[in-house]
N, C-alpha and C positions, 0 to 999 in steps of 0.2 A: 540611272548607272552615267557616273563621269567622273571626272577627277574632281579630288582634292577642292575645295571653293567654286565650284561653278555653279552654284546654285541648289542644287541637287534638294537639299531638306525644306529649302524655302518652295521652289515652285510646286514640289510635291503638298505641303501644305495648303498654301494659296489655292493649288485646284482641287484638295479636298473641300477646303472650307466655302470654294464656288460652288461646287456640285453635287456635296452629299450633306445637305443641311439634315438635321433629325438624326443622325446619325453616332450611336455609341462610338467613342474611341475607346480604346483597348491600345493600351501600350506598355507594353512587360520592358522590365529595364533591363534584365540580362536573360542568357541562356537556361537559367534554372527556372524561370519563371514564363517558360514557351508552355509546357503543358498545363499551368491554369490559364494562361492566354487563350488555347486553343480552346479550355472545353466552354470559356463564359462565350469565346467568341458563335461558336457554334449553335449554343442554347441562346445568341439575340438574333430577331429577324433583321436587323438594320444596324449595321458596326463597321466598323473602319479597324483591323486590325495592324497596327501601328510597328514596322519594322525600321526606325533610321537604325545605321552601319548595322544593315544586316548580315555583314559577316559575325557578329559579335553573336546572333541567334541560331546561326547554321551549324551545323558536326552531331557529333556524338549528343543525344540528349534535346538538341536543340528540333528546326523546323524541321521535317522528312516531305518528301513527295508525299506520303499517309496522310501527317498532318492536313497542308493544304487543300487537300479531299475533303476533311471531316470538317473543315471551314465552306470551303464554296460549294461541296455534295449538296445532292438533294435541292429541292426546287421552294417557290413561297417563301425567298426569300431577298432580301438585299444585303453580301457582305461582300467586302472588299480588303485583299490585304496589299498592302502600303506600303512599298520598301526603297529604301536608301540605298546604292551601294557603289564603292568608289572602282574606279575604271582597275587601277592596280588590285584589288582584290578579287573582281570578275574574273584577273586574269588567270591570279592566283590558285583559286577556286575551281576551275574551268581547266587546267593546264592538267597536262598529260604527255609529257615531253620524255621523261624520265626512264617511264616504264610504258612499254607499249603491249604488252600480255594481257589479256582480262584479265588477269589475277591481279594483275598491279594498278589498274583501277578501280578494284574494290575500294582500297585504302580510303578515298574521300568520294565515293560514289552517291552518299546520302546527301553531302550539301549539293552536287553538281546533278542530282535528279530532280529537287527541290528547284535549282536554277531553271533547269529544263522547262517546267510550269510557267514559268513566269513570261506576261508581256513586259518587252522592254522598252524603254523610252530613252534614246542617248542624248543626253544634254552638256555640247560644247563646252569649254570652256571659253573661248574665242568666239564674241557674239557673230552670227550673220549679218549681211549689209542689211535685211529684213529688221533683228532686231535692234542695232543700232537706230535704225530709222524712228525705231519707237522710242526708245531710250535718250536719243532727241528730241523728243516731247516733253521729257521729265525735267530740262536742264536748271527749273525753279529750283529743285533740290540740290544743294553744292554738294554734295556727296559726290550725285551720280557726274554733275557739271565736272569735277575733279577728277574722276573717273575717264569719261570719252575721250581725254587728248591721248592715253596712255593705250586706249582698246585695240593700235596693230601689236603691243606689244604683250597685254594681260587681258584677260577678260574681264567683264564689269565686276563680275560679283568675287575674280579672285584679287582686282585690285581694292572692292571694298570691303573684304574682310583681311585685309593687309597683309596677302601672303608675298608680295614681295619685297616688303619694306621686313617683315619679321625674318624673313633668309637671312637679311644682307645682318639684319642683326645678332642672328648667330652666326654666322661666319665671318662676322668684322671683331664677334667676340676670341676668338683664339686668340688674337695678335696679343705680345708680351705686354705685361704691365711696366711700362716703364715712364707715365707720367702721371703724376701722381693728383696734377688736378684733370685729367681724360682716363679716368682707371677703365680698362678693359675687363672680362668676364671669364679668361679663358677656362677655370672648373665648371663654369655653367654651363660654357659651351658644350664640354665634356658628357658634363650631368644628361644635356640633351641628345648628344651623336649617342649615346648609349642607348635611351630611351627609343630615339630612331632604329635604331638597332633590333631592339628585344621586339619592339614590333614589326618588322620587316621579317624577323623570325617566326613570327603566325602568333605571335601571343595577342590577343586582343580584348583581354578584360584591363582594366586601371593597372596600371603599371606600380607595385608595390615600389614606395620611395628606396624603401634599404635595400631592394636588387638593383635598382639605378646607382645609387653610391656604389656598390660593392662592386657596378662592372666598370665604372665610368674611369678608372685611374687608367686601363689601357687604353682607353682615348684621349686620356690628358700625356701621356707618356708617347703615344704615338705622337704626338704636335709639338714634344717639345720639353714636357714634364716640367719639372723645376726651374728649368729657364725661362719659360712662362711668369712666371712669380706667380703663380695663381692664387688667387684671393681664399678667405675661409671658405668652409665648406657651406656656412649658413647665411654669406653673404649671397655664395655662388644660387643657395637656393629662390631666395628673397628674388634677385634679378629673372630667374630661371622663370619665375612665377607670377612675374609682376602684369597683371593686363596691361596690353596694349592697343590703343586705335578699340576705344568701347572695354568690348569684355575679353577680346582676344588675349592667350599670354602664348610662351612657346609649351612651357608646359603649363595645362589648367588641374590643379588642383580638385580630384574630386572628393576628397575628401582630409583629416589629417594623416591619412597615411598611404594616399595613390595619387596619383597623378594619370594626368590624359598627354599622350604629344601630339603638339599642333598636326595633322594629319598631310596639310599641306607641303611639309620638310619632309615627311616621309615617300610620298610620290615624288618630289623632288630628287632626292639619294636615290629611291629607286629605276629612276626615267637615268638619271648620270649614270648609274654605277655599271660598269662593264662586263660582257657573259662570265659567266662563271666566279664573279666577283660577291661572294655571297656573305654574311653576316659571319665573323669568327666563329669559329669550334667552342673557344672557352667560353665566350659571351651566349653562346646555345648552350652548353654544359653548365654555367654557373644558373641559366634562366628554368632550366629542365631541375634544377635542385630546389626552386624556390617557388616555380607556381603550383596551381591546381590542377586538376586531374585534364579538365577541357583543355586548358591553354597547351597542355603538353602532348596532346592530342593532334591540337592544331600545328607544333613546332614540329612534331615528328611527322607529319603529312607534309608542310614543308620542304623537311630537307630530304625526305623519299621522293618528291617530283626534282628536288634538286638534283637524285644520283647518292645523298649522300647517308647512306645505306646506316652506319654507326651510328651514325647521331640520330638516324629516324629510331634504330633500335633502342636506344638509351631512353628516347620520348614516350617511345609505346609500353616501353617497360614501367618506366613512371607514373603513367596511366594506370596501367594494369595492375600496381601496387597500390597506389591510392582510392583504385575504386574496388577492389578486392577486400583494402579492410575497412570503408564507410559501407560497403554496401551487400558485402558475400562474392562468392565465387561465383556464382551461377546469377547474379543479376544482368538481364542482356547489355548494360551499360560496360561490364567488366568482361563479357565473350568480347563483345566487337572489340575493345582493347587488345585482348590476346587474339584474335583472330589476324589485326593488323602486326601483332608480335612475330607471327609465325611468317606472315607476309614476305616481313623486312628478313626473317631466317633464310625465308628462303632466297631474296634478291642476293643476301651474303656469302650463298651457296654452304650455309650450313641444314645440310637438308635434313639432316637425321632430327637434329632440334627441332625444324619447322615440321616435321612429320609428327614430331610428340606433342606438339601445340594446336596442332587442326585437329590429329585424331581426339585429344580431351577435348577440345569445343564440339567438336561434330558428338561425343559420345555424351556430355552433358546437354547439348539441345535435343538428340533423340530424344533421350531420358523425361526432360523436364517438357518440350514442344510435341513430341513424336516423331516417327519415322518418317513422316510425311510432310511435315512443314517446309514454310521453303527456305528459311533459316538454316535448317537442317542439313537440306539439297543443297543449298550454297556451299553449306561447311563441308558437305562430303564432297563437290566437286574440287573444292580446293585443297581435299585431303588428296583427291585422285592426282591432280596436276602435280603431287610433291612426288607420288608414287613412280609416276611414270619420270620423273627427273631424277630418281635413285632408279632408273633404269627395271622396275619392279612392274615390267609391262601389260602382264596379264592381270592383279592386281588391281592398276590403272582402269585397265577396260574395263574389267569389271564394276570398279566405282561407279564411271561415269553408266556406263548401260545403265545399269540400276537407276542413278537420279533420272537418266532421259528414260525410262519407264513409266516410274514413278508421277514425272511432270507431264508425259502427253497422258496419262492417265486423269490426274489430279487437275491440271490445267488445260490441257488440249495441248493437241501438235503442234497450233500454231505462234501458242504464247512464247513470248520474249525468252524467259526463261528456259525452256525446252528447246529452243532451236540454239541456244547455247551451249545446253551438253548435247547435241548432235555434233555440233562442233567440235566442241570436245573429245567426243570419242572418236569422230572422223579424225583426227591428230593422232590420238593414239595407235589410230588402227595403222596411221601412214606409216609410225615409227617402230610396228610389228611388221611391216612390208606384206603387210594388205592392202596392196594398193590403190586393187579396182572398187572393194568395199572403201575405203575413206573417199574414194574419187563419186561414188553415188550418195555419201553422208553429206559432204558438200554439194554437192549440186543440188540434193533436196531441200539443203536448207537454204540456199542460194533463189531456189524457183520459188519458195516461199516469202522470202524477205521480199526478193524483187517484186511480189504479186502485192505483197500486204504494205508495204512500205516506202514501196517504188524504187527503181531501179539506183537512182541516186543516192537512197538514206546510207548514213554510216555505215548500218549495220550490215546492208546489203552489198557494201563493196568491200566489207572484210571478208563474206563468205566467199565473193569472186576472189578476193585474193589468198583465200586459202585452196580454191580451186585449183588456182594458179600453181601453186606449190606443189601441189599433188603432180598438174600436169605433168611440170618439171620433173620432180622423182619418177615419174612414167616413164620418161624420154620424150616425151610427143613437147619439146622445145620449140618448136613453132607455135604451136595454139599456147603453149605457159606466155611467150614473150607477148602473143595478140591481149591476155585477158590482162596479163602484171602493166603494158601501156595503154589499156580501155583504162583504168582502175586511177590509174597514175594522172593520166589527162585529167577525169573528171575531178579529181580531187583536187587537182590545180586549180580548175576552172572555180568550183566551189567553192574550197574553199584558202584558197591561194597556194605560190609555188614553195612559201616556206613554214606552210604546216608542218604539226610533226608525220601525220595519217601520209600527207604527201611526201613527204622527204622515204617513210619506208616503204613505198609503193614506186619512189624511185631507185632506192637500193633494192627493190627485190627486182628490177626491171634490168638493170645494170648486170646483176647476177644469171639472170635469165642469159641477157647476153654473154655474158664474159663462157658458160656453159655452148651455148653456140660457136664461139671460135671467134667471135666479134670482139677481141680485146680490145682495139682502139677507142671502140664506142662504150666498152665498160669501165676502162680508166675512165675518162673524159664525165660519165657519169657519177660512179664514184668520188671521183675529185670534188666534182660539184657539192654531192651531198656533202662529203666532209668540210669543205668550206664555208657552208650554210650552216653546217652544227655547231665548229668553231666560232664562230662569230655572234651566231645567236644562244646556244647552252653554255660556251667555254670549252677550250680543249682538253679538260678532266672528262666530260661529265659523259657518263656510260655510253650514251645513243653517239658520241661525237668517236670516242675508241674504237665502237664494233665498227662503223665507215672505215677510220682508218685502216684497224684488221683488214678491210674487205677491201679497201687500195691498194693495200701490202700483198694480198693475195694475187688482182690480176697482176701486179708488178712483176711478180716470179713468174707469172705462167707468161706475158714477157719477156722471159730474158732478163731483164734488169733489176740484178740480182742483187746487187749494194745498196740500191735505194729499197729494195724489199728488205733488205735487212735492217738498214737503219729506221722504217716505218714499225718492223714487227719492234725491235727493240726500245723504240722509245713508247709505243703502247704498252710493251711489258714492265718495262720500267713504273709506269705513271698506275698502273691497271694495280701490280702487285705493293706499291706505295697508297694505294688510296684503298684498295680492298683487300687486302693482305695476299702472300705468295702461294696459296692454297687456294686461293678462290677460283670458278672454273672460268671467269673470263681471263683470268694472270694465267690460267692453265694453259686456256688455248694460245693465249699471242705465242706464250713457250715454246707448244709443239708450234706454231707457226715459223719460228725461230729457226728451232730444230731443223724445220723440213728446208728453209733456205739455207741454213749450212750445208746441208747434204748435198743442196743442189750447187754450191759453189766449191764444193768438194772437200769439205772440214772434216773429210767425216767421223773422227776422233771428236769432233767438240758437240758435232749433231748427236752423234751416240750418246755421252753425255746427258745433254738435253733429253733426247726421248728418255733413257731410261729413269731421270729423275722423274719427269711429267709421269709416266709408267708408276711409278714407285709410291706418288702421291695419289695417285688416282685409285688405284689399287687396295691401296689402306685406308682412303675416306669413301671412296665409294666400292669397292670389293672388287673380286676379280672379274664378277662376271657382267658388269657393270656395261653397255655400250661404248663410252668414254675410256674405261682401259682397255676394250679390246684393241678400240681403235689405235691407241698409243702402242698396246705391244705390235701390234701391226708394224705402225710406222720403226718399232726398234728391229723387227723381221729385216727391215726393207735396207735399212742401212747396216746390220750385221752381215750381209748379202752383196752389199756392197761393198762391206770391207773385204770381203774374201771369208769371210767365217760361215760356211756357208751348214755346216753342222748345226750350229748353233742358230740358224736362221731359219734351218726347217722347224726344230725342234719350237721355236717362236709361234711359226704360221703352223705348222700342224695344231699345237694347243690352241690357238684362235680359232684356227678351224671347227675343230671338235666341240668344242665352248657352243658358237653361235652354231652350229648343226642340231645339238644339244636343247639351245634355249630359243630358237630363234625358229630352227626350220630347216632342214634342207633345200631348199627353196628360196629360202629370203635371199635379198638381194647384196646382203653383205655376207652370209653365207659364199654365195657365188666368185663374190670377190676373193674372200679368203682361199676360196679352192682355186681359182686360176692363180695368186699369190704362188700357192703351194705346188701348182703343177709349172709355173716358171721357173721354178729352186730347181724342181723335181729334175727337168729337162739340162736344167745347167749341170746337173750333179749325175748327167746322163742314168736318172734311175727313170724307173714306169709311173706313174700316176695311178696310188694305191690309195687313195684318199677314197 
C-alpha cells in the first residue's frame, strides 16, 4: 500500500518473481471475474492471485472475507493473494467517520472485512536514507541518475513515473489560448478534471469517454469557459491521451470507448482538497445516470461516508434497480443493494420507508435462505433498529431477542454476531427504561469481548462505552465519567487523538462532565471535538453538526444564551438545507433553538418553534413516539411559562398518561412527566391526582 507512483506494483511484481518461482499467476481483469479467479486459485496448489489496484476487486460481488478464506484455507498448498492499493483508496474503504452507529458501518463492511485479513506493507513515496544509498549505486542508469537530485522533493518512483511533470502539464493546460505558436489545452484540462472527480466519487471501472465529455463542461466553465478559447473536442482528447515519458498519459485509453485517469493526479487533488470540499453533486448525479451497478454501489458508499445521504440514496437506488433488472429481485447482490438503500433511508429519517425495505429484504432472506441463516439474522437486526427509531420498542426488543437467541444457539454465546445482538438488545432495554437489565447485558458483552479480544480491541471499547452510557442514565455519573475517560484515553493512545472513535469518546466524556455540572470542562471538550471535526470533515458533515449542537447545549447550561442561540440557529440552517426541514437532526436543532428562546424570555417565539416541532413529529412519527412526547412536554412547559396554565395542564396530563400506558408508571420518563404535572398542579393550587 502507498501513494500513486510509489512503486507498489513494481515492488510487488519483483518480490513475487524473486520468491515464488513455479507458481501459477492468476490475474482477474475486473470485479466480475473474481468468482472465477477464486475458484481457479482454490483448485491450484501453488499460485498467486494478483489483484493490482485492489479497490477494483472489492465490494459487492468482489473479494470478501469468505473469498479470502476459500483461497487460503486448508493445508498442503502454497497460495498467496498479492494486491496493491493506493493509500487514498485504503482510507476511503476503511473510513467510518460519517456514521458511527453499527448499522451505518454495514454499508461498506465487505470491503473492510476483506482488508482486515491482509498483511499490509506500507511503501512510502519518499525514499529512506538507506533506500537512497542503494539507489545511488545504480546511477549508471540515466533515469535514476536524473531522479536522484530531486529526491528531497519527489520519490524516485514518483519522478520516474513523471508524476510531477504530468501534474504541471495538466495545470498549465488551463491557461487561455492567446499565442497561436504556443497553444494551450483548456478543454483537455477540463476533461482531465472531470475524470479526476468521477474517480474521486468512487467510480473504479474505466471511465466512459461519453461520461467524461458530458461532465467536463462544468469544469471548463468554472475556469473561464469561452474566455479560455478552448480547442476542439477531438484535439482535446488527442492531447489528454498522448503518451508522455514512455507510456504514461494523463488519460490512458483502455479501448476506443473508455479511459483511465492517471491516479497520481487523483491523489494530489484529494490531498489538496479542503475538508468538505467534495465532488460536485451534478457530477455525481450524471455519473450515476451512466454507470454500472458496481460503480453505483461504490459511489453511494463514498457519498454515505461523507454524510451526503441524498446522493447515497440515488446511488443505491440505481444499483438496486440495475441488479433487479439483470439478476432478479432475490439475487444476493440485489438484496445487498436494497439493504444499503434501507440503511440510507434510515439515515435520512424516512423511517417508514426504511422499515418497508428492511422488512422486504428480511422476508426474502427468511424464505430463500431460512430463518437462521446469518444474512437473515443480520437483516432482522437492521429491521429491529429501525423499529426502535420508530418508537416501537416492544417490537424492537422482540426482534433483537429472537436474533440473539438464534445466534447464541447456532453460533455460540461468544460469537461476534451474538455479541452484536446482545449489544443491540441492551440498547433497546435502555430505551425502555429497564436500565438494570441493560447494564447487565452490556457488562456481559464487555466481559466476553475483553477476555476473547483483549481490553484494547475496538469491539471491547465499544461495549465499555455502551456500559458507560447506561451508568450515566442510571445517575451513577462518577462511574460513567471514569469509563468514558478510560475509553477515550485508550482510543487516543491506540488510534490517535483525531480518529473518529476517539472523538466519539471525547464527546461522550464531555456530556458526562456536563451532567456532573462541570460545565467549563464540558465546554472545552465539546469545542475541541467540534474544531477537529470541522477541520477534518468539514463544517457541514453530520458529525460536525452533532458536535456543534452539543456545544450549544453546554453554552445554554452556562447561561451564555446569545452564543447558544447563534450555534443552534447555524446548525439548524445547515441541517434543514442539507437534510431537509423534517429530518430528525433538523428537528433536534429546532427544538434546541426553542429551548434557548424560552430561556431568553422570548416565549411566543419559543411556543411557535415547539408547536411546529411537535406537529411534525406527530405527523411523521405518530402521537405516541418518544420524540413526539418529549416535544409535547416542552410545549407544555412554555405554555406554563406564558401563564396559560389550563392548556399546560392538558398537555402535561396527556404526556403523562401516554407514557404511563406505553412505558409503565415507573419508567424514568413517566416519572419526569408526573413531576412536571405535580409542579403545575401546585402552581394551580390543586392536589396531584395523577
